C-alpha positions in Angstrom: 0.0 0.0 0.0 1.3 3.4 -1.0 0.3 5.3 2.1 1.8 8.6 0.8 -0.9 8.6 -1.9 -3.7 7.9 0.6 -6.8 9.9 -0.3 -7.8 12.0 2.6 -11.5 12.9 2.3 -12.3 16.4 3.3 -15.5 18.2 3.9 -16.0 21.4 2.0 -17.4 24.5 3.8 -20.6 25.9 2.4 -20.2 29.6 1.8 -22.9 32.1 2.8 -23.6 33.0 -0.8 -23.6 29.4 -2.1 -27.2 28.6 -1.2 -30.2 30.9 -0.9 -33.7 29.7 -0.2 -36.5 32.1 -0.6 -36.4 34.4 2.4 -33.6 32.3 4.1 -29.9 32.8 3.7 -27.3 30.1 4.5 -25.5 30.4 7.8 -22.0 31.9 7.4 -19.1 29.6 7.9 -17.5 29.7 11.4 -14.4 31.9 11.7 -11.1 30.2 11.3 -7.4 31.0 10.9 -5.6 30.1 7.7 -2.1 28.7 8.3 0.4 29.3 5.5 2.7 26.5 4.4 5.6 27.2 6.8 6.4 25.5 10.1 6.9 28.9 11.7 3.4 29.9 10.8 2.0 26.6 12.2 3.9 27.1 15.5 2.7 30.7 15.8 -0.9 29.7 15.0 -0.9 27.0 17.8 0.6 29.5 20.2 -2.1 32.1 19.5 -4.9 29.5 19.6 -3.7 28.4 23.1 -4.9 31.8 24.4 -8.6 31.5 23.6 -9.0 28.5 21.2 -9.4 28.5 17.4 -9.9 26.6 14.3 -6.7 26.3 12.2 -7.1 25.6 8.5 -3.8 24.2 7.1 -2.7 24.9 3.6 -4.2 22.2 1.4 -1.6 19.4 0.6 1.2 21.3 2.4 4.1 19.4 4.0 5.0 21.1 7.3 8.5 19.7 7.9 9.4 20.3 11.6 13.0 20.7 12.9 11.8 21.6 16.4 8.8 20.6 18.4 5.5 22.4 18.1 3.9 24.1 21.1 1.7 21.8 23.2 -2.1 22.0 22.7 -3.5 23.8 25.8 -6.9 24.9 24.7 -9.8 23.8 22.5 -8.3 23.7 19.0 -9.5 22.3 15.7 -6.9 21.6 13.1 -8.4 21.1 9.6 -5.7 19.4 7.6 -7.2 19.4 4.1 -4.7 16.7 3.2 -1.7 18.4 4.7 1.2 16.5 6.3 2.9 17.4 9.6 6.2 15.5 9.8 9.5 15.6 11.6 12.4 16.3 9.3 14.8 13.4 8.7 17.8 15.2 10.2 15.9 16.7 13.2 16.4 15.4 16.7 13.9 13.1 18.2 10.5 14.6 19.2 6.9 13.7 18.8 4.6 15.7 16.4 1.8 16.8 18.7 1.2 16.9 22.4 -2.2 17.5 24.0 -1.9 18.8 27.5 -4.4 17.9 30.3 -6.2 21.3 29.6 -6.1 20.7 25.8 -8.9 19.5 23.5 -7.7 18.8 19.9 -9.9 17.9 17.0 -7.6 16.8 14.2 -9.2 16.3 10.8 -8.0 15.2 7.3 -4.3 15.3 8.1 -1.2 13.1 8.0 1.0 12.8 11.1 4.4 11.2 10.3 7.8 10.4 11.5 7.4 11.5 15.1 10.0 10.0 17.5 9.4 9.9 21.2 12.3 7.6 22.0 12.4 7.1 25.8 8.8 8.3 26.1 5.1 7.8 25.3 3.2 8.6 22.1 5.5 9.0 19.1 3.0 10.7 16.7 0.6 12.2 19.3 0.6 12.1 23.1 -2.8 12.9 24.6 -3.1 13.9 28.3 -6.5 15.7 27.7 -9.1 15.2 24.9 -8.2 14.1 21.4 -10.3 13.4 18.4 -8.7 12.1 15.1 -10.9 12.1 12.1 -10.2 10.8 8.5 -6.5 11.0 9.1 -3.3 9.0 8.5 -0.9 8.3 11.4 2.2 6.6 10.0 5.9 5.9 10.6 6.0 7.2 14.2 8.1 5.7 17.0 8.2 5.7 20.8 9.1 3.4 23.7 5.4 3.0 24.3 2.5 3.9 22.0 4.3 4.5 18.7 1.4 6.2 16.8 -1.0 7.6 19.3 -0.8 7.4 23.1 -3.6 8.2 25.4 -2.3 8.8 29.0 -4.1 8.2 32.3 -7.2 10.3 32.6 -7.3 11.1 28.8 -10.1 10.6 26.3 -9.1 9.6 22.8 -11.4 9.1 19.8 -10.1 7.8 16.4 -12.6 7.8 13.6 -12.4 6.8 9.9 -8.6 6.8 10.1 -5.6 4.7 9.2 -2.9 3.8 11.8 0.0 2.2 10.0 3.8 1.5 10.0 4.3 2.8 13.6 6.5 1.1 16.1 7.2 0.8 19.9 10.2 -0.5 21.7 7.9 -2.0 24.3 4.1 -1.9 24.1 1.5 -0.5 21.7 3.1 -0.3 18.2 0.1 1.5 16.7 -1.8 2.9 19.7 -1.5 2.6 23.4 -4.2 3.5 26.0 -4.1 4.2 29.7 -7.3 6.3 29.7 -10.4 5.9 27.6 -10.0 5.3 23.9 -12.6 4.6 21.1 -11.5 3.4 17.7 -14.4 3.5 15.2 -14.5 2.6 11.5 -10.7 2.6 11.3 -7.8 0.4 10.3 -4.8 -0.6 12.3 -2.3 -2.3 10.1 1.4 -3.1 9.8 2.5 -1.7 13.2 5.1 -3.4 15.4 5.9 -3.6 19.1 8.7 -5.6 20.5 6.7 -6.7 23.6 2.9 -6.5 23.9 0.3 -5.2 21.5 1.7 -4.7 18.0 -1.5 -3.0 16.9 -3.0 -1.8 20.1 -2.0 -2.0 23.8 -4.6 -1.2 26.5 -4.6 -1.0 30.3 -7.5 1.4 30.4 -11.0 1.3 28.7 -10.8 0.5 25.0 -13.8 0.3 22.6 -13.1 -0.8 19.0 -16.1 -0.8 16.6 -16.4 -1.6 12.9 -12.7 -1.6 12.6 -9.9 -3.9 11.2 -6.7 -4.8 13.2 -4.5 -6.9 10.9 -0.9 -7.6 9.9 0.5 -6.2 13.0 3.4 -7.9 15.0 4.9 -8.3 18.5 8.3 -9.4 17.3 10.7 -9.3 20.3 11.7 -12.3 22.4 8.8 -11.6 24.9 6.4 -10.5 22.1 2.7 -11.5 22.5 -0.6 -10.1 21.2 0.5 -9.1 17.8 -3.0 -7.6 17.2 -4.2 -6.4 20.6 -2.9 -6.6 24.2 -5.1 -6.0 27.1 -3.6 -6.1 30.6 -3.8 -4.9 34.2 -6.9 -5.2 36.5 -8.2 -2.0 34.9 -7.8 -3.2 31.3 -11.2 -3.5 29.6 -11.4 -4.0 25.9 -14.7 -4.4 23.9 -14.6 -5.2 20.2 -17.9 -4.8 18.3 -18.4 -5.9 14.6 -14.6 -5.8 14.0 -11.9 -8.1 12.7 -8.5 -9.1 14.3 -6.8 -11.1 11.6 -3.3 -12.2 10.3 -1.4 -10.7 13.2 1.8 -12.4 14.4 3.8 -12.7 17.7 6.8 -14.5 18.9 4.8 -16.1 21.6 1.1 -17.2 21.8 -1.2 -15.6 21.3 -0.7 -13.7 18.1 -4.2 -12.2 17.9 -5.5 -11.0 21.3 -3.5 -11.2 24.5 -5.3 -10.8 27.8 -3.6 -10.7 31.2 -5.7 -9.7 34.2 -8.4 -7.6 32.5 -11.5 -8.4 30.5 -12.0 -8.7 26.7 -15.5 -8.9 25.1 -16.0 -10.0 21.5 -19.3 -8.8 20.1 -19.9 -10.0 16.5 -16.1 -9.9 16.1 -13.9 -12.3 14.2 -10.4 -13.2 15.6 -8.9 -15.4 12.8 -5.7 -16.5 11.1 -3.4 -15.1 13.7 0.0 -16.8 14.4 0.9 -18.7 16.4 -2.7 -18.7 17.9 -5.7 -16.4 18.0 -6.2 -16.1 21.8 -4.9 -19.4 23.2 -2.0 -18.9 25.6 -3.4 -15.7 27.2 -3.0 -15.7 31.0 -6.7 -14.7 31.2 -9.1 -16.3 28.8 -10.9 -14.4 26.0 -14.5 -15.7 26.0 -15.7 -16.6 22.5 -12.3 -16.7 20.9 -11.4 -20.0 19.2 -7.8 -21.3 19.4 
């Protein structure tokens, strides 16, 4: 799959003059700030938006190549990507792309987040300590010790909708995504991510809900690797999968599909199939309804 050519579907704004019904004019579009195609402009726009909140409209298709970290998100901010990419430059030091503070509420739409590197830390592409919604976006080629693509920290709320999480990696747990708070993954795909220990696709020790989504071709490849698709662990770990598929994931140790240790996993009209070396067998805590 050529992820660089992934089509990011965007929603066009309806101008006030575009539609007139007899005696009734269309509602004007909400105010927003256009961000020119420079990294300095993006950093300044986030800094300004942290004061009172804002909607930032990125330059369509722009590649914002970062050499230093962006300001943390500290207020309610919408970033409308319109197919733009925010990426760490290849020669830049290690840092993640976006950080949402505990006071922050980020709504990221139609964007590509790439090449973040939180080595020694959590959340390579995006770290969320507050509230994060990711819509119709591509999270790829990010790395961290934990939660390579997106990491939701304790007390956070993370929503991923209609998005692709791919080619991310973690030194330990959660190659694609990791969750210590509350996370929802809806109508999304988690594919070709890797962790050396637990949860090549997703690692959870909070509350995780996955619906109408595919988790496939992920791996947990280190000597202690297990749960190539999903790892759920800790007494607080609760994972519910609804109308989803966990297929063709691999791990060094059983199970390759869904690993559960101490928490609860519920499969609701969900298929866990063709994972290697097993689907769920070998988990310290059984996964009800999972075959082999």
